[in-house]
VEXLUMNU-660338 format. One line per 8 residues: number of its first residue (from 0); their letters; for each residue x, y, z of C-alpha. Coordinates in steps of 0.2 Angstrom, whole numbers, m for minus. Layout:
N
NUM) A) X Y Z | ...
This chain:
413
0) MTWVRVPP) 0 0 0 | 15 12 3 | 33 13 m3 | 38 18 15 | 44 3 25 | 33 1 41 | 40 m10 54 | 28 m25 59
8) GSDFSFDN) 16 m20 73 | 20 m1 71 | 7 10 79 | 9 21 63 | 2 10 49 | m4 17 32 | m22 15 41 | m17 28 53
16) LPFGIVRP) m8 43 46 | m9 55 61 | m4 73 61 | 10 81 70 | 21 96 71 | 40 94 70 | 56 105 67 | 68 97 55
24) LRPAGMSP) 86 97 62 | 94 95 45 | 97 107 36 | 98 119 51 | 87 133 52 | 71 125 46 | 55 131 53 | 41 120 62
32) RAVIRIGD) 29 112 50 | 15 100 49 | 19 82 45 | 10 65 43 | 18 51 53 | 20 34 45 | 31 20 53 | 47 28 59
40) HALDLVAA) 46 43 47 | 36 59 45 | 30 65 28 | 34 84 26 | 18 91 20 | 26 108 15 | 39 99 5 | 26 89 m4
48) GIAPALTS) 16 105 m8 | 0 99 1 | m10 115 7 | 6 125 11 | m4 139 19 | m10 128 32 | 4 115 34 | 18 128 36
56) QPTLNQLM) 11 134 52 | 20 130 69 | 4 122 76 | m11 112 68 | m24 125 74 | m27 133 57 | m28 116 48 | m40 110 61
64) ASRAGRDV) m51 126 60 | m51 125 41 | m59 108 40 | m47 103 27 | m39 90 37 | m48 75 29 | m42 82 12 | m24 84 17
72) RSRAADVL) m23 67 25 | m31 60 9 | m18 69 m2 | m4 63 9 | m10 45 7 | m9 47 m12 | 9 53 m10 | 13 38 1
80) SGPERADW) 5 26 m11 | 12 33 m27 | 29 35 m34 | 43 35 m21 | 48 52 m15 | 60 49 m1 | 66 67 m1 | 49 72 6
88) LHALADVE) 52 60 21 | 61 64 38 | 67 50 49 | 60 53 66 | 78 54 73 | 81 69 62 | 67 80 69 | 62 88 85
96) VLLPISIG) 44 83 89 | 34 98 96 | 17 101 105 | 5 99 90 | m7 112 95 | m10 129 104 | m22 124 117 | m38 135 118
104) DYVDFYSS) m49 129 132 | m46 113 142 | m60 103 151 | m56 87 160 | m70 74 164 | m73 60 177 | m82 47 166 | m76 30 170
112) IHHATNLG) m89 22 182 | m76 10 188 | m64 24 193 | m78 34 201 | m84 19 211 | m66 15 217 | m63 33 223 | m80 33 231
120) RIMRPNAE) m76 18 240 | m59 24 245 | m65 41 251 | m83 37 258 | m81 18 263 | m98 18 273 | m108 27 260 | m114 25 242
128) PLLANWRQ) m99 26 231 | m107 36 217 | m114 53 220 | m132 56 215 | m128 66 200 | m115 55 192 | m126 45 181 | m136 60 175
136) LPVGYHGR) m122 70 167 | m103 69 163 | m95 77 178 | m81 89 173 | m70 104 178 | m60 117 168 | m41 114 168 | m26 125 164
144) AGTVAVSG) m23 125 145 | m6 134 148 | 2 119 156 | m2 106 143 | 15 99 138 | 21 87 125 | 26 70 129 | 44 69 136
152) TPVTRPEG) 43 85 145 | 48 83 163 | 36 86 177 | 42 95 193 | 34 89 209 | 22 103 213 | 19 112 230 | 3 117 238
160) LVPGADGV) m6 118 255 | m6 101 264 | m13 99 281 | m2 94 296 | m8 84 311 | m17 100 317 | m26 102 301 | m18 118 297
168) GQLMPTAA) m12 119 279 | 7 122 275 | 15 125 258 | 24 109 255 | 29 98 240 | 16 84 237 | 19 67 244 | 5 59 234
176) LDFELEVG) 10 63 216 | m1 52 204 | m4 50 186 | m21 48 177 | m23 37 162 | m34 47 149 | m38 50 131 | m39 68 125
184) FLVGGPRA) m50 74 111 | m46 89 101 | m59 100 93 | m58 107 75 | m69 117 63 | m77 134 66 | m84 140 82 | m100 130 87
192) TRISPDEA) m111 128 102 | m125 116 107 | m118 102 98 | m128 86 98 | m119 69 102 | m122 63 84 | m113 78 77 | m97 74 86
200) DEHVFGAV) m87 69 71 | m90 85 63 | m82 94 78 | m69 82 84 | m53 83 74 | m44 68 83 | m37 61 99 | m21 60 109
208) LLNDWSAR) m16 50 125 | m17 61 140 | m9 60 157 | m18 72 170 | m4 72 183 | m12 75 200 | m6 79 218 | m19 69 229
216) DIQGFESQ) m14 77 246 | m15 95 239 | m32 90 230 | m40 83 245 | m37 99 255 | m41 112 242 | m56 103 235 | m68 108 250
224) PLGPNLAK) m80 112 243 | m75 117 225 | m65 106 213 | m46 104 211 | m35 118 206 | m16 118 211 | m17 99 212 | m20 98 193
232) SFMTSISP) m15 114 185 | 4 111 186 | 5 99 172 | m5 89 159 | 5 78 146 | m1 73 129 | 6 62 115 | 12 72 100
240) WVVTIEAL) 3 62 86 | m15 67 83 | m25 52 77 | m39 58 66 | m57 54 69 | m57 46 51 | m43 34 57 | m53 30 73
248) RPFLVDPP) m70 28 64 | m68 9 61 | m66 6 80 | m82 16 86 | m93 3 95 | m109 4 106 | m106 11 124 | m111 2 140
256) AQQPEPDP) m130 4 144 | m134 20 154 | m146 18 168 | m156 29 171 | m157 36 153 | m149 53 152 | m158 69 147 | m162 70 129
264) YLHARRPW) m148 82 125 | m136 67 129 | m145 54 118 | m136 47 103 | m141 35 90 | m124 32 83 | m110 21 92 | m98 33 101
272) ALDMHLDV) m88 22 112 | m70 19 106 | m63 1 106 | m45 5 111 | m32 m4 122 | m22 6 135 | m8 2 147 | 4 11 159
280) ELNGTRIT) 22 7 163 | 31 14 178 | 50 13 176 | 48 0 163 | 36 m11 173 | 19 m13 166 | 7 m9 181 | m10 m8 173
288) ETDFAGMY) m19 m11 156 | m37 m8 152 | m49 m4 138 | m57 12 133 | m73 5 127 | m80 3 144 | m81 21 148 | m98 26 154
296) WTFAQQLA) m99 43 146 | m93 44 128 | m83 59 120 | m98 63 110 | m109 65 126 | m95 75 134 | m94 87 119 | m113 89 120
304) HITVNGAT) m113 93 138 | m99 106 138 | m109 116 124 | m127 113 130 | m127 130 140 | m122 140 125 | m103 139 128 | m93 139 111
312) TGAGDLFG) m79 128 105 | m64 133 96 | m51 124 85 | m38 118 97 | m49 115 112 | m45 100 122 | m56 89 133 | m50 74 143
320) SGTVSGPT) m60 58 145 | m56 57 163 | m46 42 171 | m49 26 162 | m51 11 174 | m59 m6 171 | m68 m18 183 | m53 m27 189
328) ASERGSMI) m39 m23 201 | m26 m24 186 | m36 m12 176 | m35 3 187 | m29 19 179 | m21 29 193 | m10 26 208 | m23 31 221
336) ELTWRGTQ) m33 16 215 | m19 4 211 | m12 6 229 | m29 9 237 | m24 27 243 | m7 21 247 | m12 6 259 | m7 m7 247
344) PITLADGS) 9 m2 238 | 14 m10 221 | 30 m19 218 | 41 m15 203 | 52 m26 193 | 67 m20 203 | 59 m25 219 | 56 m7 224
352) TRAFLDDG) 38 m2 230 | 27 13 227 | 12 20 236 | 13 36 225 | 26 42 213 | 44 45 218 | 57 58 211 | 65 51 196
360) DTVTMRGY) 50 39 192 | 46 39 173 | 27 35 168 | 24 29 151 | 6 27 143 | 3 18 127 | m13 15 117 | m19 8 101
368) CSTGSRDD) m34 1 91 | m33 m15 81 | m44 m25 70 | m35 m41 76 | m32 m48 93 | m22 m39 106 | m6 m49 102 | m8 m49 83
376) DSSGRVGF) 5 m38 76 | 1 m42 58 | m17 m34 60 | m22 m17 55 | m16 m6 69 | m20 12 73 | m9 18 88 | m5 33 97
384) GEVTGTVL) 13 30 102 | 16 35 119 | 15 49 132 | 29 49 144 | 36 60 158 | 49 59 172 | 46 66 189 | 59 80 195
392) ATPSRNPP) 61 85 213 | 53 101 219 | 66 116 219 | 73 117 236 | 64 130 247 | 54 122 261 | 59 110 275 | 52 92 275
400) RPDASVGH) 34 92 278 | 25 83 292 | 15 67 289 | m1 72 279 | m16 63 273 | m22 62 255 | m38 71 260 | m56 66 262
408) TEPGG) m65 74 247 | m68 67 230 | m52 67 220 | m61 66 203 | m54 66 185
């Protein structure tokens, strides 16, 4: 199908062709531009003469706003399946991979029923784990767009007020740094509002992997009564390759049944769950793997919810799925679940244990869709690559903090 050699089992097959932004390193002085990734190479859309006014930009925002993405991707596929033009390819080793978009608004959701149930049981062990409104709407909060960073960017351990034994908050580095395994969706097209779920593919350009880093002790103290702020705003990591809605369309499936039925503005006739495998490694040890298709609220319903009140979307807006967790202990998408709020530490391959993340730890998330079995590398595969980040120590300023709890309010996300 293509003259480019694609390694067996690559996330970036001819069926995928995701967009990204790179800065070529050779020759020196080249500007950032849009590319299409295939295998271990990137097709330079500017060099190929494909929509240069849109693809010569330092972000994908103008391309996403124009609704020309489908045509650009189709023309790139024609190039990659036509006469060989190796001079239009860059090896991945010869480019700097950049944040692909300038983020507009960022909303994070709380849409896995297994994740929400686990956290309810952790935080309210003697009460109903799901709050009354959880099954009626996709719960979400506004995050900080300015601290969304591309995979590989180190994450500095954040500080915030954490209560000591006397309950008084003190500014301290978090002792409960966590990850959240998520999928992020990127909005394209012109501004829009009151989008129905079945219009989602007209407004969602594509998807990325997302790690919504979280400081659980800071979150527990500040989220009384409002939602998280400093506990989330310090960093959100996304993968650099934007997998288009066209590439994902074959993997859309029916979502789980919703009881009670949601309000009519959240009703959908089309299947909007995404059949996608996800996993997380901590320092090279796989600590969880799960499937995205089990999410209670779909991305189409999430988009409908954030616009039903008249709020508008813009190209480059990002919304996160919320932590993806499955029904079993091996499918939990955060450390607070995996270690049951630190009471059941996990053991890594080197014999060390973790309740939450230590300085120097590296978290790597991967995800892919496949028409074959999970272990079948020969099947059609549409993958996201990875999103990774290494924890750096807080810059020295404060003395060691006293023992502190993770907090007693709903963490969310």
